[in-house]
C-alpha positions in Angstrom: -28.3 -28.2 -66.8 -31.7 -27.4 -65.2 -33.8 -28.4 -62.3 -37.4 -29.2 -61.5 -39.1 -29.4 -58.1 -42.2 -31.5 -58.7 -42.7 -31.3 -55.0 -42.9 -27.8 -55.1 -46.3 -28.4 -57.1 -47.9 -30.1 -54.2 -49.7 -27.8 -51.4 -47.9 -25.4 -49.3 -48.6 -27.4 -46.1 -46.4 -30.5 -47.5 -43.2 -28.1 -47.1 -41.6 -25.0 -46.3 -40.1 -22.9 -48.9 -36.7 -22.0 -47.6 -33.1 -21.2 -48.8 -30.2 -23.0 -47.3 -27.9 -20.6 -45.0 -24.5 -19.5 -46.6 -21.4 -20.7 -45.1 -18.3 -18.7 -44.6 -15.9 -20.3 -46.6 -17.2 -23.6 -48.8 -14.8 -25.6 -50.1 -15.3 -28.8 -52.1 -13.9 -32.1 -50.2 -15.2 -35.0 -51.9 -17.0 -35.0 -55.4 -18.4 -37.9 -57.3 -17.5 -37.6 -60.7 -19.4 -40.8 -61.8 -22.4 -39.8 -60.3 -22.2 -36.4 -61.9 -21.9 -38.1 -65.2 -24.9 -39.9 -64.6 -27.2 -37.3 -63.5 -26.0 -35.2 -66.5 -23.9 -32.5 -64.6 -22.8 -29.7 -66.8 -19.0 -30.8 -67.8 -18.0 -27.6 -67.6 -19.1 -27.0 -64.0 -17.7 -30.2 -62.8 -14.3 -28.9 -63.7 -14.9 -25.7 -61.3 -14.5 -26.7 -57.8 -15.2 -23.5 -56.4 -18.7 -22.8 -58.4 -19.6 -26.5 -57.1 -18.8 -25.6 -53.4 -20.8 -22.5 -53.8 -23.9 -24.5 -55.1 -23.6 -27.6 -52.8 -22.5 -25.6 -50.0 -25.7 -23.7 -49.9 -24.4 -20.1 -51.0 -25.7 -20.1 -54.5 -28.8 -21.8 -55.8 -28.3 -24.5 -58.9 -30.5 -23.3 -62.0 -34.2 -24.0 -62.0 -33.9 -24.9 -57.9 -36.5 -24.1 -55.5 -35.2 -25.2 -52.2 -37.6 -26.3 -49.4 -38.0 -28.4 -46.4 -40.2 -31.2 -46.5 -42.8 -32.0 -43.5 -43.1 -35.5 -41.7 -43.8 -37.5 -38.8 -42.3 -40.7 -37.6 -41.9 -43.2 -35.0 -38.6 -43.1 -33.5 -37.7 -46.2 -31.2 -41.3 -47.1 -30.9 -42.5 -43.8 -29.7 -44.3 -41.3 -31.8 -43.6 -37.7 -32.9 -46.3 -36.0 -35.2 -44.2 -33.6 -36.4 -40.4 -34.0 -37.5 -39.3 -32.5 -40.9 -36.1 -31.6 -42.6 -34.5 -30.0 -39.6 -31.2 -29.4 -41.5 -31.8 -30.2 -44.9 -33.2 -28.4 -48.2 -34.5 -30.5 -51.1 -33.2 -28.4 -54.1 -35.5 -30.1 -56.9 -34.7 -33.0 -59.3 -32.4 -33.8 -62.3 -33.1 -36.4 -64.9 -30.3 -38.2 -65.4 -28.9 -40.1 -68.5 -31.1 -43.2 -67.6 -34.1 -40.7 -67.8 -35.0 -41.4 -64.3 -35.3 -38.1 -62.3 -33.5 -37.8 -58.9 -33.7 -35.5 -56.3 -30.9 -33.5 -54.7 -31.0 -32.6 -51.1 -28.5 -30.6 -49.1 -27.8 -31.7 -45.5 -26.4 -29.6 -43.0 -27.6 -26.4 -44.9 -28.9 -24.7 -42.3 -32.0 -24.2 -40.0 -35.5 -24.7 -41.0 -39.1 -24.2 -39.6 -38.7 -28.0 -38.6 -35.3 -27.6 -36.9 -36.6 -28.2 -33.2 -34.0 -26.6 -31.6 -31.4 -27.5 -33.7 -28.7 -25.6 -35.5 -29.2 -27.0 -38.8 -26.0 -28.2 -39.5 -23.6 -31.2 -39.8 -20.2 -32.1 -38.7 -17.6 -33.3 -41.0 -17.3 -36.8 -39.8 -21.0 -37.8 -40.2 -20.8 -36.3 -43.8 -17.9 -37.9 -45.0 -19.6 -41.4 -43.4 -22.7 -41.1 -45.2 -20.4 -40.3 -48.5 -18.5 -43.5 -48.1 -21.4 -45.7 -46.7 -23.6 -44.6 -49.4 -21.1 -45.3 -52.0 -20.1 -48.6 -50.5 -23.9 -49.9 -50.4 -24.4 -48.6 -54.2 -21.2 -50.9 -55.1 -22.7 -53.9 -53.1 -25.4 -53.8 -55.1 -28.0 -52.8 -52.1 -30.8 -50.0 -52.9 -29.7 -46.9 -51.6 -29.2 -42.9 -51.7 -26.1 -42.0 -53.4 -23.7 -39.0 -51.9 -22.6 -36.4 -54.6 -20.3 -34.3 -52.5 -19.0 -33.0 -49.2 -18.6 -29.5 -48.8 -16.6 -27.8 -46.0 -17.8 -25.0 -44.4 -15.1 -23.1 -43.0 -17.1 -23.1 -39.8 -17.3 -25.1 -36.6 -20.4 -26.8 -35.2 -20.5 -27.4 -31.4 -21.7 -31.3 -30.3 -19.7 -32.6 -27.2 -16.9 -30.3 -28.4 -16.3 -27.9 -31.6 -16.0 -29.9 -34.9 -15.4 -29.0 -38.4 -18.5 -28.3 -40.3 -19.5 -29.9 -43.9 -22.3 -30.3 -46.0 -23.1 -33.2 -47.5 -25.2 -33.6 -51.1 -27.4 -36.5 -51.2 -29.2 -37.9 -54.3 -32.1 -40.4 -54.4 -35.0 -41.1 -56.4 -37.1 -40.0 -53.6 -36.9 -38.6 -50.1 -40.6 -39.8 -49.3 -40.7 -41.8 -46.2 -43.5 -43.8 -44.2 -43.4 -40.4 -41.6 -44.5 -38.3 -44.3 -47.8 -40.1 -44.8 -47.9 -40.4 -40.9 -47.6 -36.6 -41.0 -51.0 -36.2 -43.0 -52.6 -39.2 -41.5 -52.2 -38.0 -37.9 -53.8 -34.7 -38.8 -56.9 -36.5 -40.7 -55.8 -34.6 -44.2 -57.1 -37.3 -46.1 -57.3 -34.7 -49.2 -53.3 -34.4 -48.3 -52.5 -38.3 -47.8 -54.6 -38.7 -51.6 -52.0 -36.0 -53.1 -49.4 -37.7 -51.6 -50.1 -41.2 -52.6 -50.7 -40.0 -56.1 -47.6 -38.1 -56.2 -45.9 -41.1 -54.9 -47.5 -43.3 -57.6 -46.5 -40.9 -60.1 -42.8 -40.7 -59.2 -42.0 -44.1 -58.5 -44.6 -46.7 -59.3 -46.0 -45.2 -62.6 -47.4 -48.7 -63.3 -50.0 -48.8 -60.9 -51.9 -45.9 -62.9 -52.9 -49.0 -65.3 -55.4 -49.8 -62.1 -58.5 -48.5 -61.6 -58.3 -45.0 -59.7 -59.3 -45.8 -55.9 -58.8 -48.4 -53.4 -57.1 -51.0 -55.8 -54.6 -48.3 -57.0 -53.6 -47.3 -53.4 -53.7 -51.2 -51.9 -50.9 -51.4 -55.1 -48.9 -48.7 -53.7 -48.8 -50.5 -50.4 -47.8 -53.8 -52.1 -45.2 -51.9 -54.1 -43.5 -50.2 -51.1 -43.6 -53.6 -49.4 -42.2 -55.5 -52.0 -39.3 -52.7 -52.2 -38.7 -53.1 -48.6 -38.3 -56.8 -48.4 -35.6 -56.5 -51.1 -33.9 -54.0 -49.3 -33.6 -55.4 -45.9 -33.0 -58.8 -47.4 -29.8 -57.4 -49.0 -29.0 -55.4 -45.8 -28.7 -59.0 -44.3 -26.9 -60.4 -47.4 -23.5 -58.0 -46.5 -24.1 -57.8 -42.8 -25.2 -53.9 -42.7 -26.8 -52.5 -39.8 -29.0 -49.3 -40.0 -28.9 -48.3 -36.4 -32.1 -46.6 -36.3 -34.9 -47.7 -38.4 -37.2 -45.3 -37.8 -40.5 -44.8 -39.9 -39.2 -41.2 -40.9 -36.0 -43.2 -42.3 -37.9 -45.5 -44.0 -38.3 -44.7 -47.7 -41.3 -45.2 -50.0 -38.8 -45.7 -52.6 -37.2 -48.7 -51.1 -33.8 -46.9 -50.9 -31.4 -47.1 -47.7 -31.3 -43.6 -46.1 -29.7 -42.1 -43.2 -26.2 -43.5 -42.5 -26.2 -42.1 -38.9 -25.3 -44.8 -36.5 -25.3 -47.4 -39.2 -22.3 -50.0 -39.0 -21.4 -53.5 -40.6 -21.5 -56.9 -38.5 -18.2 -58.5 -38.1 -18.6 -61.5 -35.7 -21.8 -63.2 -36.5 -24.3 -62.3 -33.9 -27.9 -61.8 -34.9 -28.1 -59.6 -31.9 -25.3 -57.4 -32.8 -26.2 -53.5 -31.9 -23.6 -50.8 -32.2 -26.1 -47.7 -31.8 -25.3 -45.7 -28.4 -28.9 -44.7 -28.5 -30.3 -48.2 -29.3 -30.1 -49.4 -25.9 -32.9 -52.2 -25.8 -31.2 -53.6 -29.3 -34.6 -52.8 -31.3 -32.7 -52.3 -34.4 -30.3 -55.2 -34.0 -29.1 -57.0 -37.1 -31.4 -60.0 -36.6 -34.5 -57.7 -35.5 -34.2 -55.7 -39.0 -36.6 -58.0 -40.8 -39.3 -57.8 -37.8 -39.0 -54.0 -37.6 -39.6 -53.3 -41.5 -42.9 -55.5 -41.3 -43.5 -53.1 -38.4 -43.1 -50.3 -40.3 -45.2 -51.4 -43.2 -47.9 -51.8 -40.7 -47.4 -48.2 -39.9 -47.9 -47.3 -43.4 -50.8 -49.4 -44.3 -52.5 -47.4 -40.9 -52.0 -44.3 -43.0 -53.6 -45.6 -46.2 -56.7 -47.1 -44.6 -58.9 -44.1 -45.6 -57.9 -44.2 -49.2 -58.4 -48.1 -49.2 -62.0 -48.1 -48.0 -64.6 -45.3 -46.2 -66.0 -47.8 -44.1 -63.0 -48.1 -41.8 -63.4 -52.1 -40.8 -63.4 -53.0 -44.6 -60.1 -50.9 -45.4 -58.7 -52.3 -42.2 -59.6 -56.0 -43.1 -58.2 -55.4 -46.7 -54.8 -53.9 -45.3 -54.4 -56.6 -43.0 -54.9 -59.2 -45.4 -51.6 -57.3 -47.1 -49.4 -57.1 -43.9 -50.1 -60.4 -42.9 -48.2 -61.6 -46.2 -44.8 -59.6 -44.8 -43.4 -62.2 -42.4 -44.0 -64.7 -44.9 -42.1 -62.7 -47.7 -39.2 -61.6 -45.9 -38.7 -65.1 -44.7 -38.6 -66.8 -47.9 -36.3 -64.1 -49.3 -34.1 -64.5 -46.3 -34.0 -68.2 -46.8 -33.6 -68.0 -50.7 -30.5 -65.3 -50.4 -29.0 -67.0 -47.6 -28.6 -70.4 -49.4 -27.8 -68.6 -52.4 -24.8 -67.5 -50.4 -23.9 -71.1 -50.2 -24.4 -71.7 -54.1 -27.5 -73.6 -54.0 -30.6 -72.6 -56.2 -33.3 -72.3 -54.0 -34.4 -72.7 -50.3 -37.0 -75.2 -50.7 -35.5 -78.5 -49.5 -35.8 -78.8 -46.0 -31.9 -80.3 -45.8 -30.7 -76.9 -47.7 -32.4 -74.9 -44.7 -30.9 -77.2 -42.2 -27.6 -77.2 -43.7 -27.8 -73.2 -43.4 -29.0 -73.3 -40.1 -25.9 -75.7 -39.0 -23.7 -73.0 -40.6 -25.1 -70.0 -38.8 -24.8 -71.9 -35.3 -21.2 -72.4 -36.0 -20.7 -68.8 -36.9 -22.2 -67.9 -33.9 -20.8 -70.1 -31.4 -17.4 -69.8 -32.9 -17.9 -65.9 -33.2 -16.7 -66.1 -36.9 -16.6 -63.5 -39.1 -19.4 -63.3 -41.3 -17.6 -61.6 -44.7 -14.6 -63.6 -44.2 -16.3 -66.9 -43.6 -18.5 -66.4 -46.6 -15.7 -65.1 -48.9 -13.2 -68.1 -47.7 -16.1 -70.8 -48.6 -16.7 -69.1 -52.0 -12.8 -69.3 -52.6 -12.5 -73.0 -51.1 -14.4 -74.0 -54.4 -11.8 -72.4 -57.0 -9.9 -74.8 -59.1 -7.2 -76.8 -57.2 -8.5 -75.3 -53.7 -10.5 -78.6 -52.8 -7.3 -80.9 -53.2 -5.2 -78.2 -51.1 -7.8 -78.5 -48.2 -8.3 -82.3 -48.2 -6.0 -83.0 -45.2 -7.5 -80.3 -43.0 -9.9 -81.2 -40.3 -11.7 -77.9 -40.9 -11.7 -75.3 -43.5 -11.4 -71.6 -41.7 -13.1 -72.5 -38.3 -16.0 -74.5 -40.1 -16.3 -78.1 -39.2 -15.1 -80.6 -41.8 -18.6 -82.6 -41.7 -20.3 -79.5 -42.3 -18.1 -79.0 -45.6 -19.0 -82.4 -46.8 -22.7 -81.8 -46.5 -22.5 -78.7 -48.4 -20.4 -80.3 -51.1 -23.4 -83.1 -51.3 -26.1 -80.8 -51.4 -24.3 -79.0 -54.2 -23.8 -82.6 -56.4 -27.6 -83.1 -55.2 -28.4 -80.0 -56.9 -26.4 -80.8 -60.2 -24.1 -77.4 -59.3 -20.7 -77.9 -60.4 -18.0 -76.2 -57.8 -17.3 -73.6 -61.0 -20.9 -72.8 -61.2 -21.4 -72.6 -57.2 -18.2 -70.4 -57.1 -19.6 -67.9 -59.6 -22.9 -67.4 -58.3 -21.3 -67.1 -54.6 -18.9 -64.5 -55.9 -21.8 -62.2 -56.7 -23.5 -62.6 -53.4 -20.4 -62.8 -51.0 -18.3 -59.4 -51.2 -14.2 -59.6 -50.4 -14.3 -56.3 -48.8 -16.9 -54.2 -46.9 -16.6 -50.9 -45.4 -15.4 -52.2 -41.8 -16.0 -50.2 -38.9 -12.6 -49.8 -37.7 -11.6 -48.2 -41.2 -14.4 -46.4 -41.6 -13.6 -44.8 -38.2 -9.8 -44.2 -39.1 -10.9 -42.2 -42.6 -13.1 -40.3 -40.7 -10.8 -39.4 -38.4 -7.7 -38.5 -40.3 -10.2 -36.8 -43.0 -11.7 -34.3 -40.1 -7.8 -33.6 -38.7 -6.2 -32.6 -42.0 -9.2 -32.0 -44.7 -7.1 -34.0 -47.2 -9.6 -36.0 -49.0 -7.0 -38.4 -51.0 -7.5 -41.4 -47.7 -11.1 -41.4 -48.2 -10.8 -41.6 -51.9 -8.1 -44.1 -51.7 -10.8 -46.4 -49.4 -13.6 -45.7 -51.9 -11.7 -46.7 -55.1 -11.3 -50.4 -53.3 -15.0 -50.3 -51.8 -16.3 -49.4 -55.8 -15.1 -53.2 -56.7 -16.3 -55.4 -53.4 -16.5 -58.6 -55.0 -13.2 -58.5 -56.5 -9.6 -58.9 -55.4 -7.4 -56.1 -56.5 -4.2 -54.0 -55.4 -4.9 -52.5 -52.3 -7.9 -54.6 -51.6 -6.1 -56.6 -48.9 -5.5 -53.5 -46.7 -8.9 -53.2 -45.8 -10.2 -56.8 -45.7 -8.9 -57.5 -42.2 -11.4 -58.2 -39.5 -11.2 -56.4 -35.6 -9.4 -58.6 -33.4 -12.3 -58.3 -30.8 -14.9 -58.8 -33.5 -16.0 -55.3 -32.9 -17.5 -56.4 -29.3 -16.7 -52.5 -28.2 -17.5 -50.6 -30.8 -20.3 -48.1 -30.8 -21.3 -45.5 -33.1 -23.4 -42.3 -32.8 -26.2 -40.6 -34.5 -24.2 -37.3 -35.6 -26.7 -35.0 -34.9 
């Protein structure tokens, strides 16, 4: 098992070469064996938790690793910071897995770097476990995401409001390149750096673009590819009720993977204005605002690429604007298609289907109905015999019977049988999600006991979110208040 680090071949102004800071007593708390196997981890090493803890806690260096901290900038809640960077993370390098796709390994909470900006470079155990649980849940839900390989406790405390047990989490990603990485070079007027970064992104993530002539068309193609990836990502967030909470440009990946689970949460009662992050006081990153924000972030990416699109600024701006102007339409079409798909309907072209969807969401919002449970029950209402059982009811779990009848007529109009609709809906509507109250309970008990079994039991259920299995019912209940008073924090 040998790591490589293609990022280290870029000019040294792209990063700082820096080793993780060793910890006092690294101990492996959580380890993702399935992901380790996908990455081609040495089976002998997997059976040695002490060595794994030393490697993934930052005390020893994996073979071939060239640890470094990457530079990037970013818009944070609309305000621009010209220098951010990996202030508590170390990119170890890449492993090419069984699918022949290289993936990066990064330690988070592994010590100070040149980009720490006065921080301690460490991570508390709670946020590390949150990232592990949420990343694996999102992966199982079919959402593009970074993954979590391990959580290692450090035997040390980190001070936030109070002393907390420390940890290091290993993050796995196709790439850690961000919109903010491009902004870092753009704000410095470093066109050579932008070109090197863009060429690297194309080579690593979008190699099909190499078939385009070198020059403007290739870099416009990069912009288009990132837009397509982000449209797919955010549409899937909306499908499962995920609220990222901190959609800054430094948390927007070029690969289209979900990254940074700090103040994230899942929506319970349906409300587009739902926001949980304690630092998002204006609701900038509320559930319903996420499509608009990703369009804004893509415009910021387009700005950075202007020097590569055309030497004439006005011509470059015109071409970039033509590309960016399509993003709201792409997002709306993707959202409508996804949402009517949650109802078992084949497309969102018909005005009546769009009206049907709007009427349902109005009932969900006004009735504060649970988003996940409602779509799960609608799915199961199409099971054999279920319709007959509900014939005498005035409503189906809070949904007006008149709407139910309209929905079934639309299925019939599209020649979609109950069986076919239910099968399609089951792939889009999860039975179980990482509900906030269950996540918090797992974080609390894991931090208090350092016992991984509670998190592992939760993960076992979350890894089959579209199925009902023994134990699933323990984690499907909605909070009594619809999470009205729930608040999340960054964890930094």
